C-alpha positions in Angstrom: -9.3 4.2 4.8 -12.3 4.5 2.6 -13.5 2.6 -0.5 -11.5 1.2 -3.4 -10.9 3.5 -6.3 -11.5 1.8 -9.6 -10.1 3.4 -12.7 -10.4 2.0 -16.3 -7.9 3.1 -19.0 -9.6 3.6 -22.3 -7.8 2.8 -25.5 -7.8 5.1 -28.6 -8.6 2.6 -31.4 -9.2 5.3 -34.0 -6.0 4.6 -36.0 -4.2 1.4 -36.9 -4.9 -2.1 -35.7 -3.7 -4.6 -33.1 -3.8 -8.4 -33.5 -3.7 -11.1 -30.9 -0.6 -13.3 -31.0 0.6 -16.1 -28.7 3.2 -15.3 -26.1 6.5 -17.3 -26.3 9.0 -17.6 -23.5 12.5 -19.0 -23.5 12.9 -22.1 -21.4 16.4 -23.3 -20.4 16.7 -27.1 -20.4 18.8 -29.0 -18.0 21.4 -29.6 -20.7 21.8 -25.8 -21.2 19.8 -25.6 -24.4 17.1 -23.0 -24.7 13.8 -23.6 -26.4 10.8 -21.4 -26.9 7.5 -22.6 -25.4 3.9 -21.3 -25.7 2.7 -19.8 -22.4 -1.0 -20.0 -23.2 -1.1 -16.2 -23.0 -1.7 -13.8 -25.8 -0.7 -10.2 -26.4 -1.8 -7.4 -28.7 0.7 -6.3 -31.2 0.8 -3.6 -33.9 1.5 -5.5 -37.2 2.8 -2.3 -38.7 5.7 -2.2 -36.2 8.7 -4.4 -37.0 10.4 -6.6 -34.5 9.1 -8.2 -31.3 8.5 -5.1 -29.1 5.1 -3.6 -29.9 3.3 -0.6 -28.5 -0.1 -0.8 -26.9 -3.1 1.2 -28.1 -2.6 4.9 -27.3 -4.5 6.1 -24.2 -7.8 7.9 -25.0 -8.4 8.7 -21.4 -9.5 7.2 -18.1 -12.9 6.8 -16.4 -13.9 5.8 -12.9 -15.7 2.5 -12.6 -18.7 2.7 -10.3 -19.2 5.3 -7.7 -16.3 7.7 -7.0 -15.3 7.1 -3.4 -15.4 10.0 -0.9 -12.3 8.6 0.8 -9.7 6.2 -0.5 -6.0 5.4 -0.5 -3.7 4.8 -3.4 -0.1 3.6 -3.4 2.7 6.0 -4.1 4.0 3.8 -6.9 0.6 3.6 -8.6 0.2 7.3 -8.4 3.7 7.9 -9.8 2.9 5.8 -12.8 -0.4 7.6 -13.4 1.4 11.0 -13.2 4.0 9.7 -15.7 1.2 8.6 -18.0 -0.3 12.1 -17.8 -3.8 11.4 -16.5 -3.1 12.4 -12.9 -1.3 15.4 -11.5 -0.2 16.4 -8.0 -0.8 20.0 -7.0 1.4 21.6 -4.3 4.0 18.9 -5.1 7.2 18.9 -3.0 10.0 16.4 -2.2 10.8 15.5 1.4 13.8 13.6 2.7 14.0 11.5 5.8 17.0 9.8 7.4 17.1 6.0 6.5 20.5 5.1 7.9 21.4 3.6 11.3 21.2 5.8 14.3 25.0 6.4 14.4 25.0 7.5 10.7 21.5 9.1 10.3 22.2 10.7 6.9 24.2 7.9 5.4 21.2 7.2 3.3 17.7 8.7 3.1 14.1 8.1 2.1 12.7 10.5 -0.5 8.9 11.0 -0.7 6.7 13.2 -2.8 4.1 15.2 -0.8 1.2 17.0 -2.4 -1.8 19.1 -1.3 -4.2 17.7 -3.9 -4.3 14.9 -6.5 -6.3 15.7 -9.6 -7.6 12.9 -12.0 -8.2 14.1 -15.6 -11.0 11.7 -16.7 -13.0 11.6 -19.8 -15.9 13.0 -17.7 -13.8 16.0 -16.4 -11.6 16.7 -13.5 -11.9 14.8 -10.2 -10.1 16.4 -7.3 -8.9 14.8 -4.0 -7.4 16.6 -1.0 -4.4 14.6 0.4 -5.1 13.6 4.0 -2.1 11.3 4.5 1.3 11.5 2.8 3.8 8.8 2.0 6.5 9.4 4.6 8.4 8.0 7.6 6.3 8.2 10.8 6.6 7.4 14.5 5.3 3.9 14.7 3.2 4.4 17.8 2.2 8.0 17.0 -0.1 9.7 14.5 0.6 11.6 11.4 1.4 14.7 13.5 3.9 13.1 15.9 7.3 14.6 15.2 10.0 12.1 14.3 13.1 12.5 16.5 16.5 10.9 16.5 15.4 9.0 19.6 12.6 7.4 17.6 15.1 6.3 14.9 17.6 4.9 17.5 14.8 2.9 19.2 13.5 1.6 15.8 10.2 3.2 16.6 9.3 4.2 13.0 7.2 3.1 10.1 7.3 4.0 6.4 4.0 4.5 4.6 4.0 4.3 0.8 0.5 5.5 0.2 -1.6 8.6 -0.1 -4.9 9.1 1.9 -7.4 11.0 -0.3 -10.6 12.8 0.4 -12.9 13.9 -2.4 -13.2 17.7 -2.8 -16.7 18.8 -3.5 
């Protein structure tokens, strides 16, 4: 599996300001009334933005915390969010679909996964490249990554779904 990958998002504080304000939540009372209560939490808000929804500081970049691991795993959801935010990209990206329905209606629904050849982190210190060694996918439960999934495996319930990428640092 490898070591934990620690990434810190860095805020661009070059323009504007953010102030700390207490967080209020609505609490419904037994009689149906709603009151606002302090949660003890605070949030940063941009005082120049009207309303209650405020934007965070813009992203200045990301940096690895500590040593960059040779091998690691990251969840597919975490990686999707990083790609959406623009500081990670998948190279050789492709969609794969796997049957998710019952054995008598295999294609009634499906799982969709994003496979990639490499995952590239765009950090403030430059590009860090990982080769994908394990894809999020549906696998034979008692097999390895190379064991082909068959309809018999589906019918027997002999499958597992992995929602993570295995990564190996490219030198």
